[in-house]
C-alpha positions in Angstrom: 96.1 108.3 125.8 98.5 105.7 127.2 102.1 106.7 127.9 103.6 103.6 126.2 103.1 104.8 122.6 103.6 108.2 120.8 101.0 110.2 118.9 102.0 113.5 117.3 99.9 116.4 118.5 98.5 117.0 114.9 97.1 113.4 114.7 93.8 112.0 116.0 93.2 108.7 117.8 89.5 107.8 118.2 88.5 105.6 121.1 88.1 102.8 121.7 91.1 101.4 119.8 94.2 99.4 120.7 97.7 100.6 120.2 100.7 98.6 121.3 103.8 99.6 123.2 106.4 101.6 121.4 104.3 102.4 118.4 104.7 105.9 116.9 102.0 107.8 115.0 103.3 110.8 113.1 101.9 114.0 111.7 98.3 114.5 110.4 97.3 110.8 110.8 93.9 109.4 111.9 93.4 106.2 113.8 89.7 105.4 113.9 87.8 103.6 116.6 87.7 99.8 116.6 91.1 99.5 115.0 94.0 97.6 116.5 97.7 98.4 116.0 100.4 96.2 117.5 103.7 96.9 119.2 106.7 98.8 117.7 104.8 100.0 114.6 105.7 103.2 112.8 102.7 105.0 111.3 103.9 107.8 108.9 102.5 111.2 108.0 99.0 111.5 106.7 98.0 107.8 107.3 94.4 106.7 107.9 93.6 103.5 109.8 89.9 102.7 109.4 87.5 101.0 111.8 88.1 97.2 112.3 91.6 97.3 110.7 94.1 94.9 112.3 97.8 95.7 112.2 100.4 93.4 113.7 103.7 94.1 115.4 106.6 96.0 113.9 104.6 97.2 110.9 105.9 100.2 108.9 103.4 102.3 107.1 104.9 105.1 105.1 103.4 108.5 104.3 100.0 108.9 102.6 98.6 105.4 103.0 95.0 104.6 103.8 94.4 101.2 105.5 90.7 100.7 104.9 88.2 98.5 106.7 88.7 94.9 105.6 92.5 95.1 105.5 94.7 93.0 107.9 98.4 93.5 108.1 100.3 90.7 109.9 103.6 91.3 111.7 106.6 92.9 110.0 104.7 94.2 107.0 106.1 97.2 105.1 103.7 99.6 103.2 105.6 102.0 101.0 104.8 105.7 100.5 101.4 106.4 98.8 100.6 102.8 98.1 96.8 102.1 97.9 94.4 99.6 99.4 90.8 99.3 98.2 87.9 97.5 99.9 85.1 97.5 97.3 85.3 96.0 93.8 82.7 98.1 92.1 82.4 101.5 94.0 79.7 104.0 93.1 79.3 107.3 95.0 75.5 106.9 94.9 75.3 103.2 95.9 76.2 102.3 99.5 78.3 99.1 99.7 79.6 99.1 103.2 78.2 95.5 103.6 80.3 94.4 100.6 83.8 95.1 101.8 86.2 92.4 100.8 89.0 91.2 103.0 92.6 91.8 102.0 95.3 89.9 104.0 99.0 90.9 103.9 100.9 88.1 105.5 104.0 88.3 107.7 107.0 90.1 106.4 105.6 91.2 103.0 106.7 94.5 101.4 104.6 96.7 99.2 106.4 99.2 97.1 105.7 102.9 96.7 102.6 103.8 94.7 101.5 100.1 94.3 97.8 99.3 94.4 96.3 96.2 96.0 92.8 95.5 94.7 90.7 94.1 97.5 89.8 90.5 98.1 93.3 89.1 97.7 96.1 87.7 99.9 99.7 88.7 99.7 101.9 85.8 100.9 104.6 85.8 103.5 107.7 87.8 102.6 106.3 88.6 99.2 107.6 91.7 97.5 105.3 94.0 95.5 107.3 96.2 93.1 106.7 100.0 93.1 103.8 101.0 91.0 102.5 97.5 90.6 98.7 96.7 90.6 97.9 93.5 92.5 94.8 91.8 91.0 95.4 88.2 92.2 96.8 86.4 95.3 100.5 86.6 95.6 102.5 83.5 96.7 104.9 83.5 99.6 108.4 84.9 98.7 107.2 86.0 95.2 108.5 89.2 93.5 105.6 90.6 91.5 105.7 93.7 89.2 103.6 95.4 86.6 100.0 96.0 85.8 98.6 93.5 86.4 101.3 92.3 88.8 102.9 89.1 87.7 105.6 86.9 89.3 109.0 87.9 88.0 111.2 86.3 90.6 111.6 85.2 94.2 112.8 87.0 97.3 114.6 85.9 100.5 112.9 86.7 103.8 115.8 89.2 104.3 114.8 91.1 101.1 117.5 89.9 98.6 116.4 88.5 95.3 117.0 84.8 94.9 118.6 83.2 91.8 115.5 81.3 90.6 113.5 81.5 87.4 109.9 82.9 87.6 108.5 79.4 86.7 109.9 77.0 89.2 110.2 73.3 88.5 109.9 70.6 91.2 113.1 70.0 93.3 114.7 73.4 92.4 116.4 75.1 95.3 118.3 78.3 96.1 120.4 79.8 98.7 120.4 83.5 99.6 123.8 85.0 98.8 123.3 87.6 101.6 122.1 85.6 104.7 122.6 82.0 103.6 118.9 81.0 104.0 117.9 78.0 101.8 114.7 77.5 99.8 113.1 74.7 97.9 110.4 74.9 95.3 107.5 72.6 94.6 104.6 73.0 92.2 105.5 76.6 91.5 105.7 77.6 95.2 108.7 78.5 97.3 109.3 77.4 100.8 112.1 78.3 103.3 114.1 75.3 104.6 114.1 75.8 108.4 117.3 75.1 110.2 117.3 72.0 112.5 
């Protein structure tokens, strides 16, 4: 075990795997071989990281989350307590489907609320926000706020986590400015983009 990350004595880390500097792995968690965890992550209590999983830098995974093979979390992702990933669409106990795992990609800065479920095979966009208890059954656009079962777009979120004053169905040339951090956004064809400062 390297000295540049922390693993609680009740947790297991199978080798070989990669764990970045400053990462903390708390009680009763299991990091399996072949997984990769970046720098400065916080892995909560009772978390499983399965083989082949890729987790970026500064990712926060709260208690009771299983990150299954086929899931990739980019930098700055937040996974709320007891949220659920899946990796097979049609599981059966008596039918092995390890060769049918579907990829789930959670892009940079996205937040997934407590008890939400992300059905495998979808992409959650950059800085998207999945409401607590929601069930994601489709791709989620960048900066979108989705809630419900199935999760539907109900608004738009700034990269800082504040809801933007935009209607769920955007029209071309709409724009918004975050009241908290001042970031500006423009919409086009139902998608939201951040206007980068010069």
